[in-house]
PQR file with spaces between the fields and no chain letter, atoms N, CA, C, O and H, PARSE charges and radii, in Angstrom:
ATOM       1  N    MET     1      76.875   86.874  138.760 -0.4000 1.5000
ATOM       2  CA   MET     1      76.361   86.311  137.547 -0.0000 2.0000
ATOM       3  C    MET     1      75.907   87.378  136.582  0.5500 1.7000
ATOM       4  O    MET     1      76.102   87.232  135.376 -0.5500 1.4000
ATOM       5  N    ALA     2      75.310   88.438  137.069 -0.4000 1.5000
ATOM       6  CA   ALA     2      74.844   89.510  136.199 -0.0000 2.0000
ATOM       7  C    ALA     2      76.016   90.131  135.450  0.5500 1.7000
ATOM       8  O    ALA     2      75.908   90.473  134.273 -0.5500 1.4000
ATOM       9  H    ALA     2      75.151   88.556  138.049  0.4000 1.0000
ATOM      10  N    GLY     3      77.135   90.271  136.150 -0.4000 1.5000
ATOM      11  CA   GLY     3      78.322   90.829  135.509 -0.0000 2.0000
ATOM      12  C    GLY     3      78.851   89.914  134.433  0.5500 1.7000
ATOM      13  O    GLY     3      79.309   90.383  133.392 -0.5500 1.4000
ATOM      14  H    GLY     3      77.223   89.993  137.106  0.4000 1.0000
ATOM      15  N    THR     4      78.798   88.630  134.662 -0.4000 1.5000
ATOM      16  CA   THR     4      79.256   87.658  133.674 -0.0000 2.0000
ATOM      17  C    THR     4      78.353   87.680  132.447  0.5500 1.7000
ATOM      18  O    THR     4      78.839   87.632  131.317 -0.5500 1.4000
ATOM      19  H    THR     4      78.426   88.249  135.508  0.4000 1.0000
ATOM      20  N    ALA     5      77.042   87.752  132.663 -0.4000 1.5000
ATOM      21  CA   ALA     5      76.092   87.800  131.547 -0.0000 2.0000
ATOM      22  C    ALA     5      76.276   89.075  130.748  0.5500 1.7000
ATOM      23  O    ALA     5      76.251   89.040  129.518 -0.5500 1.4000
ATOM      24  H    ALA     5      76.647   87.790  133.581  0.4000 1.0000
ATOM      25  N    ALA     6      76.460   90.205  131.426 -0.4000 1.5000
ATOM      26  CA   ALA     6      76.665   91.474  130.726 -0.0000 2.0000
ATOM      27  C    ALA     6      77.952   91.431  129.928  0.5500 1.7000
ATOM      28  O    ALA     6      77.999   91.918  128.798 -0.5500 1.4000
ATOM      29  H    ALA     6      76.480   90.233  132.425  0.4000 1.0000
ATOM      30  N    GLY     7      78.987   90.859  130.497 -0.4000 1.5000
ATOM      31  CA   GLY     7      80.263   90.732  129.788 -0.0000 2.0000
ATOM      32  C    GLY     7      80.133   89.846  128.559  0.5500 1.7000
ATOM      33  O    GLY     7      80.693   90.138  127.503 -0.5500 1.4000
ATOM      34  H    GLY     7      78.949   90.464  131.415  0.4000 1.0000
ATOM      35  N    ALA     8      79.389   88.767  128.713 -0.4000 1.5000
ATOM      36  CA   ALA     8      79.180   87.861  127.578 -0.0000 2.0000
ATOM      37  C    ALA     8      78.391   88.541  126.469  0.5500 1.7000
ATOM      38  O    ALA     8      78.703   88.375  125.290 -0.5500 1.4000
ATOM      39  H    ALA     8      78.934   88.530  129.572  0.4000 1.0000
ATOM      40  N    LEU     9      77.370   89.304  126.841 -0.4000 1.5000
ATOM      41  CA   LEU     9      76.585   90.033  125.841 -0.0000 2.0000
ATOM      42  C    LEU     9      77.435   91.071  125.130  0.5500 1.7000
ATOM      43  O    LEU     9      77.366   91.219  123.910 -0.5500 1.4000
ATOM      44  H    LEU     9      77.116   89.438  127.799  0.4000 1.0000
ATOM      45  N    LYS    10      78.233   91.785  125.904 -0.4000 1.5000
ATOM      46  CA   LYS    10      79.086   92.811  125.311 -0.0000 2.0000
ATOM      47  C    LYS    10      80.063   92.182  124.336  0.5500 1.7000
ATOM      48  O    LYS    10      80.266   92.693  123.235 -0.5500 1.4000
ATOM      49  H    LYS    10      78.289   91.665  126.895  0.4000 1.0000
ATOM      50  N    LEU    11      80.659   91.092  124.732 -0.4000 1.5000
ATOM      51  CA   LEU    11      81.606   90.404  123.866 -0.0000 2.0000
ATOM      52  C    LEU    11      80.896   89.851  122.630  0.5500 1.7000
ATOM      53  O    LEU    11      81.422   89.940  121.521 -0.5500 1.4000
ATOM      54  H    LEU    11      80.494   90.677  125.627  0.4000 1.0000
ATOM      55  N    GLY    12      79.713   89.287  122.815 -0.4000 1.5000
ATOM      56  CA   GLY    12      78.967   88.700  121.705 -0.0000 2.0000
ATOM      57  C    GLY    12      78.455   89.727  120.711  0.5500 1.7000
ATOM      58  O    GLY    12      78.352   89.440  119.518 -0.5500 1.4000
ATOM      59  H    GLY    12      79.285   89.215  123.716  0.4000 1.0000
ATOM      60  N    LEU    13      78.136   90.919  121.189 -0.4000 1.5000
ATOM      61  CA   LEU    13      77.572   91.957  120.328 -0.0000 2.0000
ATOM      62  C    LEU    13      78.594   92.991  119.876  0.5500 1.7000
ATOM      63  O    LEU    13      78.242   93.956  119.198 -0.5500 1.4000
ATOM      64  H    LEU    13      78.219   91.153  122.158  0.4000 1.0000
ATOM      65  N    SER    14      79.851   92.796  120.244 -0.4000 1.5000
ATOM      66  CA   SER    14      80.856   93.822  119.960 -0.0000 2.0000
ATOM      67  C    SER    14      81.030   94.092  118.466  0.5500 1.7000
ATOM      68  O    SER    14      81.297   95.237  118.101 -0.5500 1.4000
ATOM      69  H    SER    14      80.137   92.012  120.794  0.4000 1.0000
ATOM      70  N    GLY    15      80.896   93.123  117.602 -0.4000 1.5000
ATOM      71  CA   GLY    15      81.106   93.339  116.176 -0.0000 2.0000
ATOM      72  C    GLY    15      79.833   93.538  115.375  0.5500 1.7000
ATOM      73  O    GLY    15      79.891   93.706  114.157 -0.5500 1.4000
ATOM      74  H    GLY    15      80.680   92.193  117.899  0.4000 1.0000
ATOM      75  N    VAL    16      78.680   93.520  116.041 -0.4000 1.5000
ATOM      76  CA   VAL    16      77.407   93.616  115.318 -0.0000 2.0000
ATOM      77  C    VAL    16      77.258   94.964  114.636  0.5500 1.7000
ATOM      78  O    VAL    16      76.844   95.025  113.479 -0.5500 1.4000
ATOM      79  H    VAL    16      78.633   93.383  117.030  0.4000 1.0000
ATOM      80  N    GLY    17      77.588   96.048  115.334 -0.4000 1.5000
ATOM      81  CA   GLY    17      77.468   97.379  114.735 -0.0000 2.0000
ATOM      82  C    GLY    17      78.339   97.524  113.505  0.5500 1.7000
ATOM      83  O    GLY    17      77.903   98.068  112.490 -0.5500 1.4000
ATOM      84  H    GLY    17      77.924   95.998  116.274  0.4000 1.0000
ATOM      85  N    GLU    18      79.568   97.041  113.590 -0.4000 1.5000
ATOM      86  CA   GLU    18      80.470   97.109  112.444 -0.0000 2.0000
ATOM      87  C    GLU    18      79.985   96.215  111.303  0.5500 1.7000
ATOM      88  O    GLU    18      80.144   96.549  110.129 -0.5500 1.4000
ATOM      89  H    GLU    18      79.922   96.600  114.414  0.4000 1.0000
ATOM      90  N    ALA    19      79.402   95.096  111.657 -0.4000 1.5000
ATOM      91  CA   ALA    19      78.875   94.204  110.627 -0.0000 2.0000
ATOM      92  C    ALA    19      77.719   94.855  109.874  0.5500 1.7000
ATOM      93  O    ALA    19      77.624   94.742  108.652 -0.5500 1.4000
ATOM      94  H    ALA    19      79.273   94.825  112.611  0.4000 1.0000
ATOM      95  N    PHE    20      76.837   95.539  110.613 -0.4000 1.5000
ATOM      96  CA   PHE    20      75.732   96.252  109.956 -0.0000 2.0000
ATOM      97  C    PHE    20      76.264   97.362  109.056  0.5500 1.7000
ATOM      98  O    PHE    20      75.782   97.539  107.937 -0.5500 1.4000
ATOM      99  H    PHE    20      76.914   95.631  111.606  0.4000 1.0000
ATOM     100  N    LYS    21      77.242   98.101  109.534 -0.4000 1.5000
ATOM     101  CA   LYS    21      77.820   99.162  108.706 -0.0000 2.0000
ATOM     102  C    LYS    21      78.401   98.582  107.424  0.5500 1.7000
ATOM     103  O    LYS    21      78.171   99.107  106.334 -0.5500 1.4000
ATOM     104  H    LYS    21      77.633   97.957  110.443  0.4000 1.0000
ATOM     105  N    ALA    22      79.142   97.513  107.558 -0.4000 1.5000
ATOM     106  CA   ALA    22      79.762   96.896  106.390 -0.0000 2.0000
ATOM     107  C    ALA    22      78.706   96.342  105.436  0.5500 1.7000
ATOM     108  O    ALA    22      78.835   96.475  104.219 -0.5500 1.4000
ATOM     109  H    ALA    22      79.329   97.086  108.443  0.4000 1.0000
ATOM     110  N    ALA    23      77.677   95.732  105.978 -0.4000 1.5000
ATOM     111  CA   ALA    23      76.633   95.143  105.136 -0.0000 2.0000
ATOM     112  C    ALA    23      75.907   96.214  104.339  0.5500 1.7000
ATOM     113  O    ALA    23      75.672   96.046  103.143 -0.5500 1.4000
ATOM     114  H    ALA    23      77.572   95.624  106.967  0.4000 1.0000
ATOM     115  N    PHE    24      75.552   97.315  104.992 -0.4000 1.5000
ATOM     116  CA   PHE    24      74.810   98.358  104.292 -0.0000 2.0000
ATOM     117  C    PHE    24      75.704   99.190  103.387  0.5500 1.7000
ATOM     118  O    PHE    24      75.229   99.702  102.374 -0.5500 1.4000
ATOM     119  H    PHE    24      75.744   97.451  105.964  0.4000 1.0000
ATOM     120  N    ALA    25      76.955   99.338  103.710 -0.4000 1.5000
ATOM     121  CA   ALA    25      77.871  100.067  102.832 -0.0000 2.0000
ATOM     122  C    ALA    25      78.057   99.293  101.535  0.5500 1.7000
ATOM     123  O    ALA    25      78.049   99.881  100.454 -0.5500 1.4000
ATOM     124  H    ALA    25      77.341   98.922  104.534  0.4000 1.0000
ATOM     125  N    ASP    26      78.220   97.998  101.637 -0.4000 1.5000
ATOM     126  CA   ASP    26      78.387   97.169  100.447 -0.0000 2.0000
ATOM     127  C    ASP    26      77.123   97.148   99.605  0.5500 1.7000
ATOM     128  O    ASP    26      77.202   97.176   98.377 -0.5500 1.4000
ATOM     129  H    ASP    26      78.227   97.521  102.515  0.4000 1.0000
ATOM     130  N    SER    27      75.970   97.099  100.235 -0.4000 1.5000
ATOM     131  CA   SER    27      74.735   97.036   99.463 -0.0000 2.0000
ATOM     132  C    SER    27      74.480   98.341   98.721  0.5500 1.7000
ATOM     133  O    SER    27      73.873   98.342   97.650 -0.5500 1.4000
ATOM     134  H    SER    27      75.906   97.076  101.233  0.4000 1.0000
ATOM     135  N    SER    28      74.941   99.443   99.285 -0.4000 1.5000
ATOM     136  CA   SER    28      74.791  100.722   98.595 -0.0000 2.0000
ATOM     137  C    SER    28      75.612  100.726   97.315  0.5500 1.7000
ATOM     138  O    SER    28      75.136  101.149   96.262 -0.5500 1.4000
ATOM     139  H    SER    28      75.434   99.442  100.154  0.4000 1.0000
ATOM     140  N    ALA    29      76.840  100.257   97.413 -0.4000 1.5000
ATOM     141  CA   ALA    29      77.690  100.189   96.223 -0.0000 2.0000
ATOM     142  C    ALA    29      77.124   99.192   95.223  0.5500 1.7000
ATOM     143  O    ALA    29      77.152   99.434   94.016 -0.5500 1.4000
ATOM     144  H    ALA    29      77.227   99.914   98.269  0.4000 1.0000
ATOM     145  N    GLU    30      76.609   98.071   95.721 -0.4000 1.5000
ATOM     146  CA   GLU    30      76.031   97.073   94.839 -0.0000 2.0000
ATOM     147  C    GLU    30      74.764   97.599   94.173  0.5500 1.7000
ATOM     148  O    GLU    30      74.499   97.294   93.010 -0.5500 1.4000
ATOM     149  H    GLU    30      76.585   97.874   96.701  0.4000 1.0000
ATOM     150  N    ALA    31      73.991   98.377   94.898 -0.4000 1.5000
ATOM     151  CA   ALA    31      72.772   98.955   94.325 -0.0000 2.0000
ATOM     152  C    ALA    31      73.125   99.926   93.203  0.5500 1.7000
ATOM     153  O    ALA    31      72.456   99.956   92.170 -0.5500 1.4000
ATOM     154  H    ALA    31      74.206   98.625   95.843  0.4000 1.0000
ATOM     155  N    LYS    32      74.166  100.712   93.405 -0.4000 1.5000
ATOM     156  CA   LYS    32      74.603  101.642   92.351 -0.0000 2.0000
ATOM     157  C    LYS    32      75.085  100.863   91.133  0.5500 1.7000
ATOM     158  O    LYS    32      74.790  101.234   89.997 -0.5500 1.4000
ATOM     159  H    LYS    32      74.709  100.688   94.245  0.4000 1.0000
ATOM     160  N    ALA    33      75.823   99.788   91.368 -0.4000 1.5000
ATOM     161  CA   ALA    33      76.306   98.982   90.251 -0.0000 2.0000
ATOM     162  C    ALA    33      75.145   98.321   89.519  0.5500 1.7000
ATOM     163  O    ALA    33      75.149   98.240   88.291 -0.5500 1.4000
ATOM     164  H    ALA    33      76.062   99.487   92.291  0.4000 1.0000
ATOM     165  N    ALA    34      74.161   97.851   90.263 -0.4000 1.5000
ATOM     166  CA   ALA    34      72.993   97.229   89.634 -0.0000 2.0000
ATOM     167  C    ALA    34      72.205   98.243   88.812  0.5500 1.7000
ATOM     168  O    ALA    34      71.736   97.934   87.717 -0.5500 1.4000
ATOM     169  H    ALA    34      74.158   97.917   91.261  0.4000 1.0000
ATOM     170  N    ALA    35      72.064   99.446   89.342 -0.4000 1.5000
ATOM     171  CA   ALA    35      71.344  100.496   88.600 -0.0000 2.0000
ATOM     172  C    ALA    35      72.094  100.854   87.328  0.5500 1.7000
ATOM     173  O    ALA    35      71.488  101.065   86.277 -0.5500 1.4000
ATOM     174  H    ALA    35      72.446   99.697   90.231  0.4000 1.0000
ATOM     175  N    SER    36      73.405  100.922   87.428 -0.4000 1.5000
ATOM     176  CA   SER    36      74.215  101.235   86.253 -0.0000 2.0000
ATOM     177  C    SER    36      74.102  100.129   85.202  0.5500 1.7000
ATOM     178  O    SER    36      73.994  100.406   84.008 -0.5500 1.4000
ATOM     179  H    SER    36      73.897  100.751   88.281  0.4000 1.0000
ATOM     180  N    ALA    37      74.126   98.897   85.650 -0.4000 1.5000
ATOM     181  CA   ALA    37      73.989   97.773   84.724 -0.0000 2.0000
ATOM     182  C    ALA    37      72.610   97.770   84.074  0.5500 1.7000
ATOM     183  O    ALA    37      72.476   97.450   82.893 -0.5500 1.4000
ATOM     184  H    ALA    37      74.214   98.671   86.620  0.4000 1.0000
ATOM     185  N    THR    38      71.598   98.123   84.836 -0.4000 1.5000
ATOM     186  CA   THR    38      70.241   98.185   84.290 -0.0000 2.0000
ATOM     187  C    THR    38      70.151   99.253   83.210  0.5500 1.7000
ATOM     188  O    THR    38      69.549   99.030   82.160 -0.5500 1.4000
ATOM     189  H    THR    38      71.706   98.383   85.796  0.4000 1.0000
ATOM     190  N    ARG    39      70.752  100.413   83.466 -0.4000 1.5000
ATOM     191  CA   ARG    39      70.754  101.474   82.447 -0.0000 2.0000
ATOM     192  C    ARG    39      71.494  101.034   81.194  0.5500 1.7000
ATOM     193  O    ARG    39      71.075  101.346   80.080 -0.5500 1.4000
ATOM     194  H    ARG    39      71.241  100.594   84.318  0.4000 1.0000
ATOM     195  N    ALA    40      72.593  100.311   81.373 -0.4000 1.5000
ATOM     196  CA   ALA    40      73.353   99.835   80.213 -0.0000 2.0000
ATOM     197  C    ALA    40      72.524   98.858   79.384  0.5500 1.7000
ATOM     198  O    ALA    40      72.555   98.904   78.154 -0.5500 1.4000
ATOM     199  H    ALA    40      72.934  100.058   82.278  0.4000 1.0000
ATOM     200  N    VAL    41      71.795   97.986   80.044 -0.4000 1.5000
ATOM     201  CA   VAL    41      70.935   97.031   79.326 -0.0000 2.0000
ATOM     202  C    VAL    41      69.827   97.771   78.593  0.5500 1.7000
ATOM     203  O    VAL    41      69.524   97.453   77.443 -0.5500 1.4000
ATOM     204  H    VAL    41      71.770   97.949   81.043  0.4000 1.0000
ATOM     205  N    GLU    42      69.218   98.758   79.249 -0.4000 1.5000
ATOM     206  CA   GLU    42      68.158   99.535   78.596 -0.0000 2.0000
ATOM     207  C    GLU    42      68.696  100.262   77.374  0.5500 1.7000
ATOM     208  O    GLU    42      68.036  100.293   76.335 -0.5500 1.4000
ATOM     209  H    GLU    42      69.464   99.017   80.183  0.4000 1.0000
ATOM     210  N    ASN    43      69.884  100.848   77.480 -0.4000 1.5000
ATOM     211  CA   ASN    43      70.492  101.532   76.335 -0.0000 2.0000
ATOM     212  C    ASN    43      70.779  100.550   75.203  0.5500 1.7000
ATOM     213  O    ASN    43      70.574  100.867   74.031 -0.5500 1.4000
ATOM     214  H    ASN    43      70.420  100.823   78.324  0.4000 1.0000
ATOM     215  N    ALA    44      71.248   99.373   75.553 -0.4000 1.5000
ATOM     216  CA   ALA    44      71.517   98.355   74.536 -0.0000 2.0000
ATOM     217  C    ALA    44      70.231   97.923   73.847  0.5500 1.7000
ATOM     218  O    ALA    44      70.217   97.723   72.633 -0.5500 1.4000
ATOM     219  H    ALA    44      71.414   99.115   76.505  0.4000 1.0000
ATOM     220  N    GLN    45      69.158   97.779   74.601 -0.4000 1.5000
ATOM     221  CA   GLN    45      67.876   97.399   74.005 -0.0000 2.0000
ATOM     222  C    GLN    45      67.378   98.477   73.057  0.5500 1.7000
ATOM     223  O    GLN    45      66.861   98.168   71.983 -0.5500 1.4000
ATOM     224  H    GLN    45      69.169   97.941   75.588  0.4000 1.0000
ATOM     225  N    ARG    46      67.529   99.751   73.447 -0.4000 1.5000
ATOM     226  CA   ARG    46      67.116  100.839   72.543 -0.0000 2.0000
ATOM     227  C    ARG    46      67.960  100.843   71.277  0.5500 1.7000
ATOM     228  O    ARG    46      67.447  101.064   70.180 -0.5500 1.4000
ATOM     229  H    ARG    46      67.948  100.002   74.320  0.4000 1.0000
ATOM     230  N    GLY    47      69.259  100.598   71.436 -0.4000 1.5000
ATOM     231  CA   GLY    47      70.134  100.537   70.267 -0.0000 2.0000
ATOM     232  C    GLY    47      69.760   99.399   69.339  0.5500 1.7000
ATOM     233  O    GLY    47      69.781   99.556   68.119 -0.5500 1.4000
ATOM     234  H    GLY    47      69.675  100.419   72.328  0.4000 1.0000
ATOM     235  N    LEU    48      69.416   98.254   69.907 -0.4000 1.5000
ATOM     236  CA   LEU    48      68.995   97.111   69.098 -0.0000 2.0000
ATOM     237  C    LEU    48      67.702   97.418   68.361  0.5500 1.7000
ATOM     238  O    LEU    48      67.554   97.055   67.194 -0.5500 1.4000
ATOM     239  H    LEU    48      69.398   98.126   70.899  0.4000 1.0000
ATOM     240  N    THR    49      66.772   98.078   69.021 -0.4000 1.5000
ATOM     241  CA   THR    49      65.505   98.451   68.375 -0.0000 2.0000
ATOM     242  C    THR    49      65.764   99.385   67.200  0.5500 1.7000
ATOM     243  O    THR    49      65.182   99.217   66.129 -0.5500 1.4000
ATOM     244  H    THR    49      66.893   98.373   69.969  0.4000 1.0000
ATOM     245  N    ARG    50      66.646  100.380   67.402 -0.4000 1.5000
ATOM     246  CA   ARG    50      66.981  101.296   66.308 -0.0000 2.0000
ATOM     247  C    ARG    50      67.642  100.561   65.152  0.5500 1.7000
ATOM     248  O    ARG    50      67.355  100.841   63.988 -0.5500 1.4000
ATOM     249  H    ARG    50      67.119  100.516   68.273  0.4000 1.0000
ATOM     250  N    ALA    51      68.525   99.626   65.468 -0.4000 1.5000
ATOM     251  CA   ALA    51      69.207   98.867   64.415 -0.0000 2.0000
ATOM     252  C    ALA    51      68.219   98.020   63.632  0.5500 1.7000
ATOM     253  O    ALA    51      68.325   97.913   62.410 -0.5500 1.4000
ATOM     254  H    ALA    51      68.759   99.399   66.413  0.4000 1.0000
ATOM     255  N    GLN    52      67.259   97.418   64.322 -0.4000 1.5000
ATOM     256  CA   GLN    52      66.247   96.607   63.625 -0.0000 2.0000
ATOM     257  C    GLN    52      65.385   97.470   62.717  0.5500 1.7000
ATOM     258  O    GLN    52      65.049   97.059   61.606 -0.5500 1.4000
ATOM     259  H    GLN    52      67.173   97.506   65.315  0.4000 1.0000
ATOM     260  N    ARG    53      65.024   98.664   63.178 -0.4000 1.5000
ATOM     261  CA   ARG    53      64.236   99.572   62.330 -0.0000 2.0000
ATOM     262  C    ARG    53      65.043  100.010   61.115  0.5500 1.7000
ATOM     263  O    ARG    53      64.517  100.075   60.004 -0.5500 1.4000
ATOM     264  H    ARG    53      65.297   98.998   64.080  0.4000 1.0000
ATOM     265  N    SER    54      66.318  100.308   61.328 -0.4000 1.5000
ATOM     266  CA   SER    54      67.171  100.715   60.214 -0.0000 2.0000
ATOM     267  C    SER    54      67.312   99.599   59.195  0.5500 1.7000
ATOM     268  O    SER    54      67.304   99.846   57.989 -0.5500 1.4000
ATOM     269  H    SER    54      66.745  100.255   62.230  0.4000 1.0000
ATOM     270  N    LEU    55      67.440   98.374   59.677 -0.4000 1.5000
ATOM     271  CA   LEU    55      67.540   97.233   58.774 -0.0000 2.0000
ATOM     272  C    LEU    55      66.253   97.069   57.970  0.5500 1.7000
ATOM     273  O    LEU    55      66.298   96.824   56.764 -0.5500 1.4000
ATOM     274  H    LEU    55      67.447   98.173   60.657  0.4000 1.0000
ATOM     275  N    ALA    56      65.126   97.203   58.627 -0.4000 1.5000
ATOM     276  CA   ALA    56      63.842   97.090   57.923 -0.0000 2.0000
ATOM     277  C    ALA    56      63.714   98.185   56.873  0.5500 1.7000
ATOM     278  O    ALA    56      63.275   97.924   55.752 -0.5500 1.4000
ATOM     279  H    ALA    56      65.089   97.402   59.606  0.4000 1.0000
ATOM     280  N    ASP    57      64.096   99.413   57.231 -0.4000 1.5000
ATOM     281  CA   ASP    57      64.050  100.517   56.267 -0.0000 2.0000
ATOM     282  C    ASP    57      64.977  100.248   55.091  0.5500 1.7000
ATOM     283  O    ASP    57      64.612  100.507   53.944 -0.5500 1.4000
ATOM     284  H    ASP    57      64.453   99.624   58.141  0.4000 1.0000
ATOM     285  N    ALA    58      66.163   99.736   55.361 -0.4000 1.5000
ATOM     286  CA   ALA    58      67.126   99.446   54.292 -0.0000 2.0000
ATOM     287  C    ALA    58      66.588   98.375   53.356  0.5500 1.7000
ATOM     288  O    ALA    58      66.779   98.457   52.142 -0.5500 1.4000
ATOM     289  H    ALA    58      66.459   99.525   56.292  0.4000 1.0000
ATOM     290  N    ARG    59      65.922   97.380   53.906 -0.4000 1.5000
ATOM     291  CA   ARG    59      65.347   96.330   53.060 -0.0000 2.0000
ATOM     292  C    ARG    59      64.249   96.877   52.163  0.5500 1.7000
ATOM     293  O    ARG    59      64.156   96.510   50.991 -0.5500 1.4000
ATOM     294  H    ARG    59      65.767   97.314   54.892  0.4000 1.0000
ATOM     295  N    VAL    60      63.418   97.753   52.711 -0.4000 1.5000
ATOM     296  CA   VAL    60      62.351   98.370   51.919 -0.0000 2.0000
ATOM     297  C    VAL    60      62.965   99.215   50.808  0.5500 1.7000
ATOM     298  O    VAL    60      62.521   99.148   49.662 -0.5500 1.4000
ATOM     299  H    VAL    60      63.493   98.051   53.663  0.4000 1.0000
ATOM     300  N    GLN    61      63.970  100.001   51.136 -0.4000 1.5000
ATOM     301  CA   GLN    61      64.613  100.855   50.133 -0.0000 2.0000
ATOM     302  C    GLN    61      65.295  100.017   49.051  0.5500 1.7000
ATOM     303  O    GLN    61      65.254  100.363   47.870 -0.5500 1.4000
ATOM     304  H    GLN    61      64.330  100.056   52.067  0.4000 1.0000
ATOM     305  N    ALA    62      65.915   98.924   49.460 -0.4000 1.5000
ATOM     306  CA   ALA    62      66.570   98.053   48.480 -0.0000 2.0000
ATOM     307  C    ALA    62      65.545   97.426   47.551  0.5500 1.7000
ATOM     308  O    ALA    62      65.782   97.305   46.349 -0.5500 1.4000
ATOM     309  H    ALA    62      65.948   98.643   50.419  0.4000 1.0000
ATOM     310  N    ALA    63      64.421   97.034   48.096 -0.4000 1.5000
ATOM     311  CA   ALA    63      63.362   96.455   47.259 -0.0000 2.0000
ATOM     312  C    ALA    63      62.826   97.487   46.282  0.5500 1.7000
ATOM     313  O    ALA    63      62.548   97.159   45.128 -0.5500 1.4000
ATOM     314  H    ALA    63      64.228   97.133   49.072  0.4000 1.0000
ATOM     315  N    GLU    64      62.678   98.725   46.724 -0.4000 1.5000
ATOM     316  CA   GLU    64      62.186   99.782   45.843 -0.0000 2.0000
ATOM     317  C    GLU    64      63.200  100.082   44.742  0.5500 1.7000
ATOM     318  O    GLU    64      62.814  100.336   43.601 -0.5500 1.4000
ATOM     319  H    GLU    64      62.903   98.991   47.661  0.4000 1.0000
ATOM     320  N    ARG    65      64.465  100.056   45.063 -0.4000 1.5000
ATOM     321  CA   ARG    65      65.502  100.333   44.061 -0.0000 2.0000
ATOM     322  C    ARG    65      65.565   99.246   42.999  0.5500 1.7000
ATOM     323  O    ARG    65      65.809   99.531   41.827 -0.5500 1.4000
ATOM     324  H    ARG    65      64.779   99.850   45.990  0.4000 1.0000
ATOM     325  N    THR    66      65.350   98.026   43.401 -0.4000 1.5000
ATOM     326  CA   THR    66      65.392   96.955   42.397 -0.0000 2.0000
ATOM     327  C    THR    66      64.172   96.994   41.499  0.5500 1.7000
ATOM     328  O    THR    66      64.247   96.528   40.362 -0.5500 1.4000
ATOM     329  H    THR    66      65.151   97.795   44.353  0.4000 1.0000
ATOM     330  N    LYS    67      63.065   97.523   41.956 -0.4000 1.5000
ATOM     331  CA   LYS    67      61.862   97.635   41.136 -0.0000 2.0000
ATOM     332  C    LYS    67      61.954   98.810   40.178  0.5500 1.7000
ATOM     333  O    LYS    67      61.468   98.711   39.052 -0.5500 1.4000
ATOM     334  H    LYS    67      63.005   97.901   42.880  0.4000 1.0000
ATOM     335  N    SER    68      62.552   99.901   40.579 -0.4000 1.5000
ATOM     336  CA   SER    68      62.597  101.122   39.773 -0.0000 2.0000
ATOM     337  C    SER    68      63.230  100.920   38.408  0.5500 1.7000
ATOM     338  O    SER    68      62.642  101.354   37.417 -0.5500 1.4000
ATOM     339  H    SER    68      62.947   99.981   41.494  0.4000 1.0000
ATOM     340  N    PRO    69      64.382  100.293   38.293 -0.5600 1.5000
ATOM     341  CA   PRO    69      64.970  100.121   36.953  0.2800 2.0000
ATOM     342  C    PRO    69      64.099   99.258   36.043  0.5500 1.7000
ATOM     343  O    PRO    69      64.056   99.481   34.833 -0.5500 1.4000
ATOM     344  N    HIS    70      63.422   98.298   36.604 -0.4000 1.5000
ATOM     345  CA   HIS    70      62.578   97.438   35.779 -0.0000 2.0000
ATOM     346  C    HIS    70      61.371   98.181   35.262  0.5500 1.7000
ATOM     347  O    HIS    70      60.905   97.916   34.153 -0.5500 1.4000
ATOM     348  H    HIS    70      63.457   98.117   37.587  0.4000 1.0000
ATOM     349  N    ARG    71      60.859   99.105   36.045 -0.4000 1.5000
ATOM     350  CA   ARG    71      59.715   99.903   35.569 -0.0000 2.0000
ATOM     351  C    ARG    71      60.118  100.756   34.374  0.5500 1.7000
ATOM     352  O    ARG    71      59.352  100.874   33.418 -0.5500 1.4000
ATOM     353  H    ARG    71      61.237   99.321   36.945  0.4000 1.0000
ATOM     354  N    GLY    72      61.273  101.335   34.410 -0.4000 1.5000
ATOM     355  CA   GLY    72      61.728  102.180   33.309 -0.0000 2.0000
ATOM     356  C    GLY    72      61.953  101.394   32.044  0.5500 1.7000
ATOM     357  O    GLY    72      61.703  101.909   30.954 -0.5500 1.4000
ATOM     358  H    GLY    72      61.896  101.239   35.186  0.4000 1.0000
ATOM     359  N    VAL    73      62.410  100.181   32.148 -0.4000 1.5000
ATOM     360  CA   VAL    73      62.687   99.348   30.980 -0.0000 2.0000
ATOM     361  C    VAL    73      61.388   98.827   30.366  0.5500 1.7000
ATOM     362  O    VAL    73      61.252   98.777   29.144 -0.5500 1.4000
ATOM     363  H    VAL    73      62.613   99.763   33.033  0.4000 1.0000
ATOM     364  N    ASP    74      60.454   98.447   31.199 -0.4000 1.5000
ATOM     365  CA   ASP    74      59.205   97.862   30.709 -0.0000 2.0000
ATOM     366  C    ASP    74      58.237   98.904   30.142  0.5500 1.7000
ATOM     367  O    ASP    74      57.390   98.566   29.316 -0.5500 1.4000
ATOM     368  H    ASP    74      60.564   98.488   32.192  0.4000 1.0000
ATOM     369  N    ASP    75      58.349  100.158   30.571 -0.4000 1.5000
ATOM     370  CA   ASP    75      57.429  101.184   30.101 -0.0000 2.0000
ATOM     371  C    ASP    75      57.718  101.507   28.644  0.5500 1.7000
ATOM     372  O    ASP    75      58.879  101.657   28.262 -0.5500 1.4000
ATOM     373  H    ASP    75      59.037  100.433   31.243  0.4000 1.0000
ATOM     374  N    PRO    76      56.664  101.616   27.815 -0.5600 1.5000
ATOM     375  CA   PRO    76      56.865  101.941   26.381  0.2800 2.0000
ATOM     376  C    PRO    76      57.232  103.384   26.159  0.5500 1.7000
ATOM     377  O    PRO    76      57.430  103.803   25.019 -0.5500 1.4000
């Protein structure tokens, strides 16, 4: 009986080591992909922030330009 139990355990556990290797190998690649995606999102957020600041600056400059010609005309 001991031999039968040992054989059953060996057969039952034969693929466990390979399964662990496969599971951790895949998670390493997935972790790298997740980190890369996170960096891409962070870069996109920084780009969006810069674009919003540029838009705000452009609006301020446009408002100043529209006021400047009127000041010259109204001044005696």
